[in-house]
N, C-alpha and C positions, 0 to 999 in steps of 0.2 A: 504492498502498500502507498504512495505518493505520501510526503510530509503535508499537503496538504489538504490530503485526501482521509486522516489521519486526526486534523487540527478539525476540519468539517463535522467528522462523523462523533468529533468527541465533545462536542458543541452544537449538537442537534440530537440525535441518536441518544446519546450516554447521559444528553441532562436533560430528556425528555419534559424533566420535573419544571422547568422554568417557563415555556412553552405554554404549561397548563395551567401556571401563573398568571401568566401575561393572559389569557384569555378568558383568564375567570376575572382578572381584573380587568378587564375592557366593555366584559359582559354591563348592557344595561341595569340600570340598577331594579334590585327588582325581578331582574331574567336571568335567575340563576340557571347555567348549563347540563342537559343530559350527558351522561358518559358517553353515550354512541354517539354520539355528534363528537366529540373533542378531535377524535381525527381524521375526520372531517375535513374539521379548519383549520388544524394546525395542516394540514398540505395547501388548502385555499390562501392562508394569511402568510407562512412561513414556508413553503417549495419544499417540504421533504415529509415522505409520508413513516409515521411509527407501524409498529407490528401493532396487529391487530388486537393482542392483552395488554400490549407494557403497558399505554397511557390507563389501563383498569387498574394495574398493579400499581402504576406510580398516582394515583387519586387514590388510593388503597392507605399509600406508607402516609401523600401529603394532609389526608385525614387525620391517621393514628398519631401525626406529630402537631394536630392545631394548628396546619397553617389551612385545610380546606374545611370545611363541613358540607355534611348534602344533611337532605329532607327527603321523602317521598313523596312525588307531585304527583295524579294522574297512576296510580301503580309504577311510575318508575322512579329512578332517584335521579335527583340535580344538585350540584353544584357550586358553593360559590366561595369566596377566596374570605379571609380571615380575616383580622388585623392585621394578628401575627405573619399571616404567606404576604398581606401588602408590605412590611415592612421586609420582609425577607427578600420581598421580587425590587425595590428599592436600593440592596445590595448590591441583588445581580447587576443594578443596573449601574450603577455608581463604580463597581469592578473591572464592568465593560470599558467603561468609559474613561477609568484610572490604566486600564491596559492599552489601548487605540490612542490615548493623548502621549502614553510615553516612545510607541513606536512611530509617533510624527517625527 
């Protein structure tokens, strides 16, 4: 695998939680997102396709650690980002901004 391909993989598929938090954070207030919709949104918004099961595993871990919370809505589970998750996402943005600034 070429260096850029490794970088791309480690910053997308291997860190899917960043994209999940981003989508949940962007969701209009009062409109949580269904889990099954997340892979399609990731492909549309970010241009890569996650595995079929991976987003569910990521959501489970994010919920278990308090970064997202879920509830049942019309027999389906919907997710939204918590305050803790929003703060963690801000740390990600600051981290990447710092790297970009250092690479200039």
